[in-house]
ZADO-1210 file (C-alpha; in nm, 4 decimals, padded with zeros to 6 digits):
<atoms>
<atom x="-09.8905" y="15.1948" z="-06.2654" code="MET" pos="1"/>
<atom x="-09.9026" y="14.8181" z="-06.2171" code="PHE" pos="2"/>
<atom x="-09.6187" y="14.6217" z="-06.0549" code="LEU" pos="3"/>
<atom x="-09.5823" y="14.2511" z="-06.1378" code="ALA" pos="4"/>
<atom x="-09.3642" y="14.0439" z="-05.9040" code="VAL" pos="5"/>
<atom x="-09.2702" y="13.7005" z="-06.0385" code="ASP" pos="6"/>
<atom x="-09.0931" y="13.5005" z="-05.7667" code="ALA" pos="7"/>
<atom x="-08.9176" y="13.1958" z="-05.9076" code="GLY" pos="8"/>
<atom x="-08.6974" y="12.9360" z="-05.7438" code="ASN" pos="9"/>
<atom x="-08.3796" y="13.1261" z="-05.8322" code="THR" pos="10"/>
<atom x="-08.4751" y="13.4877" z="-05.9025" code="ASN" pos="11"/>
<atom x="-08.7520" y="13.7378" z="-05.8372" code="ILE" pos="12"/>
<atom x="-08.8335" y="13.9475" z="-06.1434" code="VAL" pos="13"/>
<atom x="-09.0289" y="14.2712" z="-06.1120" code="LEU" pos="14"/>
<atom x="-09.1942" y="14.4581" z="-06.3964" code="GLY" pos="15"/>
<atom x="-09.3584" y="14.8009" z="-06.3853" code="LEU" pos="16"/>
<atom x="-09.6338" y="14.8584" z="-06.6421" code="TYR" pos="17"/>
<atom x="-09.7936" y="15.1766" z="-06.7639" code="GLU" pos="18"/>
<atom x="-10.0969" y="15.0459" z="-06.9468" code="GLY" pos="19"/>
<atom x="-09.9601" y="14.7554" z="-07.1508" code="GLU" pos="20"/>
<atom x="-09.6155" y="14.9114" z="-07.1842" code="THR" pos="21"/>
<atom x="-09.3409" y="14.7606" z="-06.9689" code="LEU" pos="22"/>
<atom x="-09.1476" y="15.0624" z="-06.8401" code="ARG" pos="23"/>
<atom x="-08.8980" y="14.9116" z="-06.5940" code="LYS" pos="24"/>
<atom x="-08.7714" y="14.5696" z="-06.4889" code="THR" pos="25"/>
<atom x="-08.5647" y="14.4532" z="-06.1934" code="TRP" pos="26"/>
<atom x="-08.4152" y="14.1242" z="-06.0814" code="ARG" pos="27"/>
<atom x="-08.3198" y="14.0047" z="-05.7333" code="MET" pos="28"/>
<atom x="-08.2256" y="13.6697" z="-05.5842" code="LYS" pos="29"/>
<atom x="-08.5001" y="13.4609" z="-05.4241" code="SER" pos="30"/>
<atom x="-08.4242" y="13.4272" z="-05.0529" code="ASP" pos="31"/>
<atom x="-08.6709" y="13.2608" z="-04.8163" code="VAL" pos="32"/>
<atom x="-08.4656" y="13.3807" z="-04.5186" code="HIS" pos="33"/>
<atom x="-08.5116" y="13.7499" z="-04.6020" code="ARG" pos="34"/>
<atom x="-08.7557" y="13.9081" z="-04.3556" code="SER" pos="35"/>
<atom x="-09.0481" y="14.1300" z="-04.4499" code="THR" pos="36"/>
<atom x="-08.8586" y="14.4407" z="-04.3353" code="ASP" pos="37"/>
<atom x="-08.5466" y="14.3395" z="-04.5282" code="GLU" pos="38"/>
<atom x="-08.7564" y="14.2697" z="-04.8364" code="THR" pos="39"/>
<atom x="-08.9304" y="14.6074" z="-04.8094" code="ARG" pos="40"/>
<atom x="-08.5972" y="14.7901" z="-04.7822" code="LEU" pos="41"/>
<atom x="-08.4531" y="14.5902" z="-05.0723" code="PHE" pos="42"/>
<atom x="-08.7545" y="14.6697" z="-05.2902" code="LEU" pos="43"/>
<atom x="-08.7384" y="15.0389" z="-05.1997" code="ARG" pos="44"/>
<atom x="-08.3715" y="15.0448" z="-05.2998" code="GLN" pos="45"/>
<atom x="-08.4465" y="14.8768" z="-05.6338" code="LEU" pos="46"/>
<atom x="-08.7170" y="15.1313" z="-05.7121" code="LEU" pos="47"/>
<atom x="-08.4960" y="15.4240" z="-05.6128" code="GLN" pos="48"/>
<atom x="-08.2124" y="15.3003" z="-05.8364" code="GLU" pos="49"/>
<atom x="-08.4393" y="15.3538" z="-06.1381" code="LYS" pos="50"/>
<atom x="-08.5978" y="15.6742" z="-06.0069" code="ASP" pos="51"/>
<atom x="-08.9387" y="15.5167" z="-05.9473" code="VAL" pos="52"/>
<atom x="-09.1560" y="15.6851" z="-05.6847" code="ASN" pos="53"/>
<atom x="-09.3557" y="15.4288" z="-05.4871" code="VAL" pos="54"/>
<atom x="-09.6581" y="15.6601" z="-05.5063" code="ASP" pos="55"/>
<atom x="-09.6902" y="15.5859" z="-05.8784" code="CYS" pos="56"/>
<atom x="-09.7682" y="15.2192" z="-05.8034" code="ILE" pos="57"/>
<atom x="-10.1451" y="15.1865" z="-05.7856" code="THR" pos="58"/>
<atom x="-10.1804" y="14.8073" z="-05.8197" code="ALA" pos="59"/>
<atom x="-09.9633" y="14.4990" z="-05.7852" code="ALA" pos="60"/>
<atom x="-09.9678" y="14.1219" z="-05.8191" code="MET" pos="61"/>
<atom x="-09.7400" y="13.8521" z="-05.6783" code="VAL" pos="62"/>
<atom x="-09.6865" y="13.5151" z="-05.8453" code="ALA" pos="63"/>
<atom x="-09.4623" y="13.2927" z="-05.6350" code="SER" pos="64"/>
<atom x="-09.3604" y="12.9308" z="-05.6852" code="VAL" pos="65"/>
<atom x="-09.2198" y="12.9405" z="-05.3300" code="ILE" pos="66"/>
<atom x="-09.5184" y="12.9524" z="-05.0913" code="PRO" pos="67"/>
<atom x="-09.3079" y="13.0940" z="-04.8087" code="ARG" pos="68"/>
<atom x="-09.2210" y="13.3986" z="-05.0192" code="LEU" pos="69"/>
<atom x="-09.5794" y="13.4827" z="-05.1123" code="SER" pos="70"/>
<atom x="-09.6775" y="13.6362" z="-04.7799" code="GLY" pos="71"/>
<atom x="-09.3411" y="13.8056" z="-04.7315" code="THR" pos="72"/>
<atom x="-09.3641" y="13.9799" z="-05.0673" code="LEU" pos="73"/>
<atom x="-09.7280" y="14.0771" z="-05.0182" code="GLN" pos="74"/>
<atom x="-09.6579" y="14.2197" z="-04.6726" code="ASP" pos="75"/>
<atom x="-09.3441" y="14.4036" z="-04.7850" code="ALA" pos="76"/>
<atom x="-09.5181" y="14.5589" z="-05.0844" code="LEU" pos="77"/>
<atom x="-09.8198" y="14.6576" z="-04.8777" code="GLU" pos="78"/>
<atom x="-09.5942" y="14.8331" z="-04.6260" code="GLU" pos="79"/>
<atom x="-09.4048" y="15.0007" z="-04.9102" code="LEU" pos="80"/>
<atom x="-09.6953" y="15.1125" z="-05.1297" code="THR" pos="81"/>
<atom x="-10.0014" y="15.0990" z="-04.9059" code="GLY" pos="82"/>
<atom x="-10.1604" y="14.8530" z="-05.1505" code="ILE" pos="83"/>
<atom x="-10.2159" y="14.4827" z="-05.0813" code="ARG" pos="84"/>
<atom x="-10.0948" y="14.2952" z="-05.3922" code="PRO" pos="85"/>
<atom x="-10.3233" y="14.0374" z="-05.5493" code="MET" pos="86"/>
<atom x="-10.1876" y="13.6808" z="-05.5353" code="LEU" pos="87"/>
<atom x="-10.1966" y="13.4837" z="-05.8599" code="LEU" pos="88"/>
<atom x="-10.3583" y="13.1447" z="-05.7973" code="THR" pos="89"/>
<atom x="-10.5758" y="12.8968" z="-05.9851" code="HIS" pos="90"/>
<atom x="-10.8809" y="13.0372" z="-05.8034" code="GLU" pos="91"/>
<atom x="-10.8737" y="13.3649" z="-05.9982" code="LEU" pos="92"/>
<atom x="-11.0726" y="13.4266" z="-06.3152" code="GLU" pos="93"/>
<atom x="-10.8077" y="13.3721" z="-06.5826" code="LEU" pos="94"/>
<atom x="-11.0100" y="13.3250" z="-06.8990" code="GLY" pos="95"/>
<atom x="-10.8991" y="12.9628" z="-06.9344" code="ILE" pos="96"/>
<atom x="-11.0501" y="12.6313" z="-06.8332" code="GLN" pos="97"/>
<atom x="-10.7962" y="12.4562" z="-06.6136" code="ASN" pos="98"/>
<atom x="-10.8131" y="12.0839" z="-06.6948" code="LEU" pos="99"/>
<atom x="-10.5141" y="11.9813" z="-06.4839" code="TYR" pos="100"/>
<atom x="-10.6017" y="11.6821" z="-06.2635" code="ASN" pos="101"/>
<atom x="-10.5281" y="11.8968" z="-05.9588" code="HIS" pos="102"/>
<atom x="-10.5649" y="12.2608" z="-06.0709" code="PRO" pos="103"/>
<atom x="-10.4177" y="12.3887" z="-05.7450" code="GLU" pos="104"/>
<atom x="-10.0847" y="12.2268" z="-05.8361" code="ASN" pos="105"/>
<atom x="-10.0248" y="12.4388" z="-06.1461" code="VAL" pos="106"/>
<atom x="-09.7512" y="12.6908" z="-06.0707" code="GLY" pos="107"/>
<atom x="-09.8603" y="13.0555" z="-06.0909" code="PRO" pos="108"/>
<atom x="-09.5809" y="13.1277" z="-06.3388" code="ASP" pos="109"/>
<atom x="-09.7217" y="12.8608" z="-06.5699" code="ARG" pos="110"/>
<atom x="-10.0701" y="13.0103" z="-06.5377" code="LEU" pos="111"/>
<atom x="-09.9283" y="13.3541" z="-06.6175" code="ALA" pos="112"/>
<atom x="-09.7550" y="13.2155" z="-06.9266" code="ASN" pos="113"/>
<atom x="-10.0817" y="13.0622" z="-07.0445" code="ALA" pos="114"/>
<atom x="-10.2814" y="13.3810" z="-06.9859" code="VAL" pos="115"/>
<atom x="-10.0173" y="13.6029" z="-07.1441" code="GLY" pos="116"/>
<atom x="-09.9691" y="13.3671" z="-07.4360" code="GLY" pos="117"/>
<atom x="-10.3381" y="13.3597" z="-07.5235" code="ILE" pos="118"/>
<atom x="-10.3672" y="13.7381" z="-07.4908" code="ALA" pos="119"/>
<atom x="-10.0753" y="13.8004" z="-07.7268" code="ARG" pos="120"/>
<atom x="-10.0825" y="13.5081" z="-07.9674" code="TYR" pos="121"/>
<atom x="-10.4180" y="13.3331" z="-07.9428" code="GLY" pos="122"/>
<atom x="-10.4765" y="12.9580" z="-07.9220" code="ALA" pos="123"/>
<atom x="-10.3884" y="12.6765" z="-07.9708" code="PRO" pos="124"/>
<atom x="-10.0560" y="12.7513" z="-07.8130" code="LEU" pos="125"/>
<atom x="-09.7622" y="12.5970" z="-07.6319" code="ALA" pos="126"/>
<atom x="-09.5222" y="12.7955" z="-07.4151" code="VAL" pos="127"/>
<atom x="-09.1775" y="12.6688" z="-07.3182" code="VAL" pos="128"/>
<atom x="-09.0192" y="12.8508" z="-07.0240" code="ASP" pos="129"/>
<atom x="-08.6459" y="12.8053" z="-06.9694" code="PHE" pos="130"/>
<atom x="-08.6170" y="12.8739" z="-06.5972" code="GLY" pos="131"/>
<atom x="-08.4769" y="12.6750" z="-06.3056" code="THR" pos="132"/>
<atom x="-08.6894" y="12.3988" z="-06.4542" code="ALA" pos="133"/>
<atom x="-08.7864" y="12.3882" z="-06.8201" code="THR" pos="134"/>
<atom x="-09.1651" y="12.3751" z="-06.8534" code="THR" pos="135"/>
<atom x="-09.4075" y="12.3360" z="-07.1410" code="PHE" pos="136"/>
<atom x="-09.7657" y="12.4590" z="-07.1052" code="ASP" pos="137"/>
<atom x="-10.0270" y="12.3612" z="-07.3619" code="VAL" pos="138"/>
<atom x="-10.3545" y="12.5422" z="-07.4347" code="ILE" pos="139"/>
<atom x="-10.6159" y="12.4199" z="-07.6816" code="THR" pos="140"/>
<atom x="-10.7976" y="12.6374" z="-07.9355" code="ARG" pos="141"/>
<atom x="-11.0904" y="12.6394" z="-07.6889" code="ASN" pos="142"/>
<atom x="-10.8638" y="12.7991" z="-07.4250" code="LYS" pos="143"/>
<atom x="-10.8393" y="12.4815" z="-07.2204" code="GLU" pos="144"/>
<atom x="-10.5235" y="12.4545" z="-07.0147" code="TYR" pos="145"/>
<atom x="-10.4249" y="12.0880" z="-07.0444" code="LEU" pos="146"/>
<atom x="-10.0946" y="12.0832" z="-06.8569" code="GLY" pos="147"/>
<atom x="-09.7599" y="12.0166" z="-07.0157" code="GLY" pos="148"/>
<atom x="-09.4096" y="11.8903" z="-06.9522" code="VAL" pos="149"/>
<atom x="-09.1611" y="11.9568" z="-06.6703" code="ILE" pos="150"/>
<atom x="-08.7922" y="11.8709" z="-06.6933" code="LEU" pos="151"/>
<atom x="-08.4621" y="11.9920" z="-06.5466" code="PRO" pos="152"/>
<atom x="-08.3510" y="12.3346" z="-06.6614" code="GLY" pos="153"/>
<atom x="-08.0243" y="12.3993" z="-06.8420" code="LEU" pos="154"/>
<atom x="-07.8397" y="12.5239" z="-06.5331" code="GLU" pos="155"/>
<atom x="-07.9732" y="12.2336" z="-06.3285" code="MET" pos="156"/>
<atom x="-07.8576" y="11.9835" z="-06.5898" code="SER" pos="157"/>
<atom x="-07.5112" y="12.1388" z="-06.6070" code="ALA" pos="158"/>
<atom x="-07.4829" y="12.1506" z="-06.2268" code="ASP" pos="159"/>
<atom x="-07.5893" y="11.7871" z="-06.2006" code="SER" pos="160"/>
<atom x="-07.3069" y="11.6775" z="-06.4333" code="LEU" pos="161"/>
<atom x="-07.0592" y="11.8729" z="-06.2219" code="PHE" pos="162"/>
<atom x="-07.1906" y="11.7497" z="-05.8863" code="GLN" pos="163"/>
<atom x="-07.2473" y="11.3846" z="-05.9752" code="LYS" pos="164"/>
<atom x="-06.9180" y="11.3193" z="-06.1548" code="THR" pos="165"/>
<atom x="-06.5544" y="11.3485" z="-06.0517" code="SER" pos="166"/>
<atom x="-06.4030" y="11.4657" z="-06.3807" code="MET" pos="167"/>
<atom x="-06.6573" y="11.6943" z="-06.5466" code="LEU" pos="168"/>
<atom x="-06.6268" y="12.0708" z="-06.4862" code="PRO" pos="169"/>
<atom x="-06.8972" y="12.3251" z="-06.4163" code="ARG" pos="170"/>
<atom x="-06.9856" y="12.5269" z="-06.7259" code="ILE" pos="171"/>
<atom x="-07.1625" y="12.8520" z="-06.8028" code="ALA" pos="172"/>
<atom x="-07.4477" y="12.8175" z="-07.0515" code="ILE" pos="173"/>
<atom x="-07.3275" y="12.9529" z="-07.3862" code="ALA" pos="174"/>
<atom x="-07.3872" y="12.9037" z="-07.7567" code="ARG" pos="175"/>
<atom x="-07.1833" y="12.6090" z="-07.8876" code="PRO" pos="176"/>
<atom x="-06.9625" y="12.6535" z="-08.1928" code="ASP" pos="177"/>
<atom x="-07.0175" y="12.2981" z="-08.3160" code="ARG" pos="178"/>
<atom x="-07.2003" y="11.9772" z="-08.2359" code="VAL" pos="179"/>
<atom x="-06.8882" y="11.7658" z="-08.1911" code="ILE" pos="180"/>
<atom x="-06.7050" y="11.9194" z="-07.8975" code="GLY" pos="181"/>
<atom x="-06.3258" y="11.9275" z="-07.9296" code="ARG" pos="182"/>
<atom x="-06.2852" y="11.9563" z="-07.5535" code="SER" pos="183"/>
<atom x="-06.4777" y="11.8498" z="-07.2453" code="THR" pos="184"/>
<atom x="-06.6168" y="12.2019" z="-07.2038" code="LEU" pos="185"/>
<atom x="-06.7281" y="12.2113" z="-07.5674" code="GLU" pos="186"/>
<atom x="-06.8812" y="11.8646" z="-07.5423" code="ALA" pos="187"/>
<atom x="-07.0839" y="11.9542" z="-07.2320" code="ILE" pos="188"/>
<atom x="-07.1959" y="12.2845" z="-07.3851" code="THR" pos="189"/>
<atom x="-07.3064" y="12.1033" z="-07.7000" code="SER" pos="190"/>
<atom x="-07.4885" y="11.8380" z="-07.5017" code="GLY" pos="191"/>
<atom x="-07.6713" y="12.0817" z="-07.2753" code="ILE" pos="192"/>
<atom x="-07.7671" y="12.3414" z="-07.5371" code="VAL" pos="193"/>
<atom x="-07.8066" y="12.1411" z="-07.8581" code="LEU" pos="194"/>
<atom x="-07.9475" y="11.8445" z="-07.6686" code="GLY" pos="195"/>
<atom x="-08.2069" y="12.0689" z="-07.5045" code="SER" pos="196"/>
<atom x="-08.2984" y="12.2287" z="-07.8378" code="ALA" pos="197"/>
<atom x="-08.3426" y="11.8861" z="-07.9968" code="ALA" pos="198"/>
<atom x="-08.5536" y="11.7757" z="-07.7012" code="MET" pos="199"/>
<atom x="-08.7739" y="12.0860" z="-07.7357" code="VAL" pos="200"/>
<atom x="-08.8276" y="12.0120" z="-08.1045" code="ASP" pos="201"/>
<atom x="-08.9087" y="11.6455" z="-08.0460" code="ALA" pos="202"/>
<atom x="-09.1506" y="11.7229" z="-07.7626" code="LEU" pos="203"/>
<atom x="-09.3284" y="11.9876" z="-07.9685" code="MET" pos="204"/>
<atom x="-09.3829" y="11.7422" z="-08.2532" code="LEU" pos="205"/>
<atom x="-09.5365" y="11.4975" z="-08.0063" code="ARG" pos="206"/>
<atom x="-09.7516" y="11.7711" z="-07.8505" code="ILE" pos="207"/>
<atom x="-09.8947" y="11.8664" z="-08.1902" code="ARG" pos="208"/>
<atom x="-09.9604" y="11.5014" z="-08.2691" code="GLU" pos="209"/>
<atom x="-10.1346" y="11.4403" z="-07.9364" code="GLU" pos="210"/>
<atom x="-10.3448" y="11.7556" z="-07.9779" code="LEU" pos="211"/>
<atom x="-10.4164" y="11.6888" z="-08.3456" code="SER" pos="212"/>
<atom x="-10.3305" y="12.0576" z="-08.3892" code="GLU" pos="213"/>
<atom x="-10.0672" y="12.1025" z="-08.6624" code="PRO" pos="214"/>
<atom x="-10.0925" y="12.4817" z="-08.6259" code="ASP" pos="215"/>
<atom x="-10.0124" y="12.4915" z="-08.2537" code="CYS" pos="216"/>
<atom x="-09.7448" y="12.7614" z="-08.2122" code="THR" pos="217"/>
<atom x="-09.4520" y="12.7321" z="-07.9707" code="LEU" pos="218"/>
<atom x="-09.3495" y="13.0500" z="-07.7858" code="ILE" pos="219"/>
<atom x="-09.0340" y="13.0577" z="-07.5726" code="ALA" pos="220"/>
<atom x="-08.9638" y="13.2643" z="-07.2634" code="THR" pos="221"/>
<atom x="-08.7185" y="13.2576" z="-06.9743" code="GLY" pos="222"/>
<atom x="-08.3548" y="13.3524" z="-06.9399" code="GLY" pos="223"/>
<atom x="-08.2100" y="13.1005" z="-07.1838" code="HIS" pos="224"/>
<atom x="-08.4846" y="13.1306" z="-07.4465" code="ALA" pos="225"/>
<atom x="-08.2748" y="13.3331" z="-07.6957" code="PRO" pos="226"/>
<atom x="-07.9912" y="13.0793" z="-07.6777" code="THR" pos="227"/>
<atom x="-08.2188" y="12.7784" z="-07.7324" code="LEU" pos="228"/>
<atom x="-08.4251" y="12.9484" z="-08.0019" code="ALA" pos="229"/>
<atom x="-08.1123" y="12.9871" z="-08.2141" code="ALA" pos="230"/>
<atom x="-08.0895" y="12.6068" z="-08.2437" code="TYR" pos="231"/>
<atom x="-08.4572" y="12.5075" z="-08.2372" code="SER" pos="232"/>
<atom x="-08.6686" y="12.4490" z="-08.5471" code="HIS" pos="233"/>
<atom x="-08.9950" y="12.4646" z="-08.3507" code="GLU" pos="234"/>
<atom x="-08.9609" y="12.7827" z="-08.1442" code="ILE" pos="235"/>
<atom x="-09.1359" y="13.0503" z="-08.3490" code="LYS" pos="236"/>
<atom x="-09.1019" y="13.3493" z="-08.1167" code="LEU" pos="237"/>
<atom x="-08.9091" y="13.4518" z="-07.8063" code="VAL" pos="238"/>
<atom x="-09.1070" y="13.6658" z="-07.5608" code="ASP" pos="239"/>
<atom x="-08.8835" y="13.7583" z="-07.2697" code="ASN" pos="240"/>
<atom x="-09.1571" y="13.9335" z="-07.0700" code="ASP" pos="241"/>
<atom x="-09.4423" y="13.6894" z="-07.1275" code="LEU" pos="242"/>
<atom x="-09.4813" y="13.5914" z="-06.7608" code="THR" pos="243"/>
<atom x="-09.4991" y="13.9534" z="-06.6450" code="LEU" pos="244"/>
<atom x="-09.7454" y="14.0369" z="-06.9226" code="PHE" pos="245"/>
<atom x="-09.9605" y="13.7386" z="-06.8233" code="GLY" pos="246"/>
<atom x="-09.9714" y="13.8703" z="-06.4684" code="MET" pos="247"/>
<atom x="-10.0931" y="14.2066" z="-06.5971" code="LEU" pos="248"/>
<atom x="-10.3688" y="14.0343" z="-06.7960" code="LYS" pos="249"/>
<atom x="-10.4640" y="13.8176" z="-06.4964" code="ALA" pos="250"/>
<atom x="-10.4908" y="14.1243" z="-06.2756" code="TRP" pos="251"/>
<atom x="-10.7060" y="14.3033" z="-06.5353" code="GLU" pos="252"/>
<atom x="-10.9478" y="14.0099" z="-06.5461" code="GLN" pos="253"/>
<atom x="-10.9965" y="14.0237" z="-06.1696" code="ASN" pos="254"/>
<atom x="-11.0500" y="14.3963" z="-06.1145" code="THR" pos="255"/>
</atoms>
């Protein structure tokens, strides 16, 4: 079985695949201060909680947006499984032409989204990922990765309002009942969620115009994708496991 380890700024998500079927998923906090031994023990505990024998893992890949975590995760997984995980970078064969000005600066999660998106939905394609940051990734019908858009994520935007003002409270991201908030909490929720959905729609219209591709499909992934999709006119599908699936496809293309 194949283990995908997607290390983001906030969380590390693990997915265990049998063929193309995602059998198990786990989530743990990203912690750059966790040692290799601590990480190995933590991973072993996660696997045991879902009755997964480490011997069933025959291949693995790590995609980390935190460089310091890359080696720690690779070392911990190698000690745990006896297999050195592949590291997802721009240098791998990914089946796309990376046209970013500096290809090495494209986050591995964004590359995984592009690879997974093409494999599942074809091209042209745009993927919006609602993570710590909200990112758009755009791929042409010729499978050229052009780049995209990066902006603060929903949690980051909400935290910024709380931290940079004296009167506004911290909120949990939730679906608003109305546009016009009847309280401060409702107003912030409306602004963060409905404002983000409107921004997604406006950006997607501009992306299609710039590409001259009216049929370019927008796929959403990330923790808040279902919430935003409920208010977006442009999001056509929500694919919660797209990044993990893209890692599987990237690994397949390099073995």
